[in-house]
C-alpha positions in Angstrom: 62.7 -68.8 27.0 60.0 -66.7 28.5 60.9 -63.0 29.0 61.0 -62.5 32.8 59.7 -58.9 32.3 56.6 -59.9 30.4 54.4 -60.1 33.5 55.6 -56.8 34.7 54.8 -55.2 31.3 51.3 -56.6 31.3 50.7 -55.4 34.9 51.9 -51.9 34.0 49.6 -51.9 30.9 46.7 -53.0 33.0 47.2 -50.3 35.5 47.6 -47.6 32.8 44.3 -48.8 31.2 42.5 -48.6 34.5 43.7 -45.1 35.1 42.6 -44.1 31.6 39.1 -45.5 32.2 38.9 -43.7 35.6 40.0 -40.4 34.0 37.3 -40.7 31.4 34.6 -41.5 34.0 35.6 -38.5 36.1 35.6 -36.2 33.1 32.1 -37.4 32.2 30.8 -36.6 35.7 32.6 -33.2 36.1 32.2 -32.1 32.5 34.6 -30.5 30.1 37.1 -27.9 31.1 36.2 -24.3 30.7 36.4 -23.2 27.1 36.2 -26.7 25.8 32.7 -26.3 24.5 32.0 -24.0 21.5 30.0 -20.9 22.2 26.3 -21.1 21.3 25.2 -19.6 18.0 24.1 -16.0 18.2 21.1 -14.5 16.2 21.4 -12.6 13.1 22.1 -8.7 13.5 20.0 -6.1 11.7 20.7 -6.2 8.0 22.8 -3.2 6.7 20.2 -2.3 4.0 16.9 -3.1 2.4 13.4 -3.5 4.1 14.0 -3.9 7.8 17.6 -2.9 7.5 19.7 -0.1 9.0 20.2 1.8 5.8 18.6 5.0 7.2 18.5 8.1 5.0 17.5 10.1 8.0 19.4 10.3 11.3 16.6 11.0 13.6 13.1 12.4 14.2 11.2 15.2 15.7 7.9 14.6 17.5 4.8 16.8 18.1 2.0 15.8 20.4 -1.5 17.1 20.5 -3.9 16.5 23.4 -7.7 16.9 23.9 -9.8 17.1 27.1 -10.7 13.5 27.4 -7.5 12.2 25.7 -9.2 9.6 23.5 -8.2 11.5 20.5 -4.7 12.6 21.4 -2.0 11.9 18.9 1.7 12.2 18.2 3.3 13.0 14.9 6.9 11.9 14.1 8.7 13.7 11.4 12.1 12.5 9.9 15.1 14.8 10.6 18.7 15.0 9.9 19.0 14.0 6.1 22.0 11.8 5.5 21.0 10.4 2.1 22.3 11.5 -1.2 21.3 14.8 -2.8 18.8 17.3 -1.5 16.6 16.3 1.4 13.0 15.4 0.3 10.3 17.8 1.5 7.5 15.1 1.5 7.3 11.6 2.9 4.8 8.8 2.9 2.2 8.7 5.6 2.1 5.8 8.2 -0.6 5.4 10.8 0.5 3.3 13.7 -2.3 1.7 15.7 -1.5 0.5 19.2 -2.6 -2.5 21.2 -4.9 -2.7 24.1 -4.1 0.1 26.6 -0.6 0.6 25.0 -1.7 4.1 24.2 1.8 5.7 24.4 4.5 5.7 21.6 6.9 4.5 24.1 5.6 1.0 23.9 6.6 0.8 20.2 9.4 3.4 20.1 11.9 1.2 18.3 9.6 0.4 15.5 8.4 4.1 15.3 12.0 5.3 15.2 12.8 2.8 12.4 9.8 3.8 10.3 10.6 7.6 10.7 14.2 7.3 10.0 13.3 5.1 6.9 11.5 8.2 5.6 7.9 8.2 6.8 5.7 10.7 8.6 4.3 8.5 11.4 1.0 9.5 13.1 0.3 7.6 16.4 -3.3 8.1 17.5 -4.3 7.4 21.1 -7.8 6.0 20.6 -8.1 4.5 24.0 -7.0 5.8 27.4 -8.1 2.9 29.6 -10.0 -0.4 29.5 -13.2 1.7 30.0 -13.0 3.3 26.5 -15.5 1.3 24.4 -13.9 -0.6 21.7 -16.7 0.4 19.2 -15.3 4.0 19.4 -11.6 3.1 18.6 -11.8 3.5 14.9 -13.7 6.8 15.1 -11.3 8.2 17.6 -8.3 7.2 15.4 -9.9 8.6 12.3 -10.5 11.9 14.0 -6.9 12.1 15.2 -5.5 11.2 11.8 -7.5 13.8 10.0 -6.7 16.4 12.7 -3.0 15.7 12.4 -3.1 16.2 8.6 -5.4 19.3 8.8 -3.1 20.9 11.4 0.2 20.0 10.0 2.6 22.9 10.3 3.0 24.9 7.1 6.6 25.5 7.8 7.5 21.8 8.5 10.6 20.6 6.7 9.0 17.3 5.8 5.3 17.0 5.1 3.1 13.9 4.6 2.5 13.1 0.9 -1.2 12.1 1.1 -1.5 11.8 -2.7 0.3 8.5 -2.3 -2.2 7.3 0.2 -1.2 5.8 3.5 0.1 2.7 5.2 -1.5 1.3 8.3 0.7 -0.6 10.8 -1.2 -2.3 13.5 -0.5 -4.5 16.6 -3.0 -6.4 18.7 -6.3 -4.4 19.2 -4.8 -1.9 16.7 -5.6 -4.7 14.2 -9.4 -4.4 14.1 -8.9 -0.6 14.5 -6.8 -0.5 11.3 -9.2 -2.8 9.5 -12.1 -0.5 10.3 -10.3 2.6 9.4 -9.2 1.0 6.0 -12.9 0.1 5.3 -14.2 3.5 6.2 -11.5 5.6 4.5 -13.6 6.8 1.6 -16.6 7.9 3.7 -14.2 9.5 6.3 -12.2 11.4 3.6 -8.9 9.8 4.5 -6.0 9.0 2.3 -6.4 5.8 0.4 -5.2 2.7 2.5 -2.6 1.2 0.1 -1.0 -1.2 2.5 -1.9 -2.7 5.9 0.6 -4.6 8.3 -1.4 -6.6 10.8 0.8 -7.9 13.6 -0.9 -10.4 15.9 -4.4 -8.8 15.6 -7.4 -9.2 17.8 -10.6 -10.6 16.4 -13.0 -8.2 18.2 -14.9 -5.1 17.2 -14.3 -5.6 13.5 -16.9 -4.0 11.2 -19.4 -6.5 9.9 -18.1 -5.7 6.4 -14.6 -4.7 5.3 -15.7 -4.4 1.7 -14.5 -0.7 1.7 -10.9 -1.7 1.8 -9.7 -1.4 -1.8 -8.9 -4.7 -3.6 -5.5 -3.3 -4.5 -4.5 -2.8 -0.9 -1.4 -4.9 0.0 -2.1 -6.9 3.2 0.1 -9.1 5.5 -1.4 -10.7 8.6 1.1 -12.3 11.0 0.4 -14.9 13.6 3.0 -15.6 16.3 3.3 -19.3 17.1 3.5 -18.7 20.9 0.9 -16.1 21.0 -1.5 -17.2 23.7 -3.3 -13.8 23.8 -4.8 -13.7 20.4 -3.1 -16.4 18.4 -4.6 -16.9 15.0 -8.2 -15.7 15.9 -7.6 -12.2 14.5 -5.9 -13.1 11.3 -8.6 -15.8 10.7 -11.3 -13.1 11.2 -9.7 -10.5 9.0 -8.9 -13.1 6.3 -12.5 -14.1 6.1 -13.7 -10.4 5.7 -11.2 -9.5 3.1 -12.1 -12.1 0.5 -12.5 -9.4 -2.2 -8.7 -8.7 -2.0 -7.0 -11.2 -4.2 -4.4 -13.4 -2.7 -1.7 -11.8 -5.0 -2.3 -8.8 -2.7 -2.6 -10.5 0.7 -0.7 -13.1 2.7 -1.5 -15.0 5.9 1.9 -15.5 7.6 3.0 -17.8 10.5 6.0 -16.7 12.6 7.7 -19.5 14.6 10.1 -19.4 17.6 13.6 -20.7 17.2 15.8 -21.8 20.1 18.7 -23.0 17.9 21.1 -20.5 19.6 21.3 -18.0 22.4 19.4 -15.8 23.1 16.4 -17.7 21.6 14.0 -16.0 19.3 10.5 -16.0 20.8 7.5 -15.5 18.7 4.8 -14.4 21.1 2.3 -11.5 21.4 5.0 -9.1 22.5 7.3 -9.2 19.6 6.4 -5.6 18.4 6.7 -4.1 21.8 9.3 -1.8 23.2 9.8 -0.4 26.9 8.9 -3.9 28.2 11.2 -6.0 30.4 10.2 -9.1 28.5 10.8 -7.5 25.1 13.9 -8.1 23.1 14.8 -6.3 19.8 15.9 -9.1 17.5 15.6 -10.8 14.1 11.8 -11.3 14.5 11.6 -7.5 14.5 13.9 -6.3 11.7 13.9 -9.4 9.5 10.2 -10.1 10.4 7.7 -7.4 11.2 9.8 -4.3 10.3 10.9 -5.9 6.9 7.3 -6.7 6.0 6.0 -3.3 7.1 8.7 -1.5 5.1 8.1 -3.7 2.0 4.3 -3.3 2.2 4.8 0.5 2.2 7.2 0.3 -0.6 4.9 -2.0 -2.7 1.7 0.0 -2.0 3.2 3.4 -2.4 6.0 2.9 -5.0 5.4 -0.5 -6.5 8.8 -1.6 -5.3 10.1 -4.4 -2.9 6.9 -6.4 -3.5 8.9 -9.5 -3.4 9.8 -8.7 0.2 6.1 -8.2 1.1 4.1 -10.9 -0.7 4.3 -14.1 -2.6 6.2 -16.5 -0.4 9.5 -15.6 -1.8 12.8 -16.3 -0.1 13.1 -12.5 0.4 9.9 -12.4 2.3 10.2 -15.6 4.4 13.8 -15.4 5.5 14.5 -14.3 9.0 18.3 -14.4 8.6 21.0 -16.8 9.6 22.4 -17.8 13.0 26.1 -17.2 13.5 26.9 -20.8 12.8 25.4 -20.7 9.3 22.0 -22.3 10.3 19.0 -20.5 8.8 16.5 -19.1 11.4 13.1 -20.8 11.1 11.6 -18.9 8.1 8.1 -17.3 8.0 5.4 -19.6 6.6 3.4 -17.8 4.0 -0.1 -18.9 2.9 -2.9 -17.7 0.5 -5.6 -19.4 2.6 -6.2 -20.0 6.3 -3.7 -22.6 7.2 -3.8 -25.5 9.7 -2.0 -24.9 12.9 1.6 -26.3 12.9 2.1 -29.3 15.0 2.6 -28.4 18.7 1.7 -24.8 18.2 0.8 -22.9 21.3 -1.1 -20.2 19.5 -4.6 -19.3 20.7 -7.1 -21.0 18.5 -4.9 -24.1 17.7 
């Protein structure tokens, strides 16, 4: 005998199925309830130690500024202070010359990187070789050379930490500081400057470079970094510098490509402004401390002390890694080359 309730059960089931379908459709239109989605991955923090890391043997710095009448030879000297490392505080430190970009002629534009370099244990000289767009670029290197020499000659005799010029110097350069640094390094002997043991080129320009860079020692450690979204200079500067430094073996120089990564939030944007401070569009992130800062520290260590060379050169994991997003996904690593590379697919860099 047929169950008299069967039809009722079927009807109820049909109604419940319809409600479920309607609920699913509404949820798809409205979206998940607050908190239902997992938070976006966050970028890696600054490493605790190592090149680019926050292992600072000095707590701060002191600064001394020197000005001249036309201001094209002004400079600042940053000296480490507040020793917090082990044992007695060193009385000397390696010399770093920091060469600024076009009209970025004040340390405030690079203050984060300068503070990092000083607290890592360097005496940093920041020459102002340009005071406006009217300063002829052909004078940049000569102005900077004058400033560096004056800074060394006039260094206070009672300074707690003095530059150790017997270990040469490291040049750190951004944008138009790139050709300026290249020319300084090529003229070091004739100008009686400390030997350029390492050069960090961050997104350099291709203009106003000396016809020959043969004066750069073949032992100089060199990294030249292109940012994948740099529409200002792109690859043009690294290409020019690479062509003019062929006498430096590829064991001592690398051509590097830095890519953006939007896997998490905030995204990491590789453009011309990566090294900058005091800029509303600038963000201090893994492209700085795991990228440019790490390379700069390692080049200094490799050129001055013969250490950390695997962070500076050779395409090792230590050199290429930019850290890991909070969900465990690696940030897009640096690409390292020993010849001028082809542009990556879809690159927005100038020259691609």
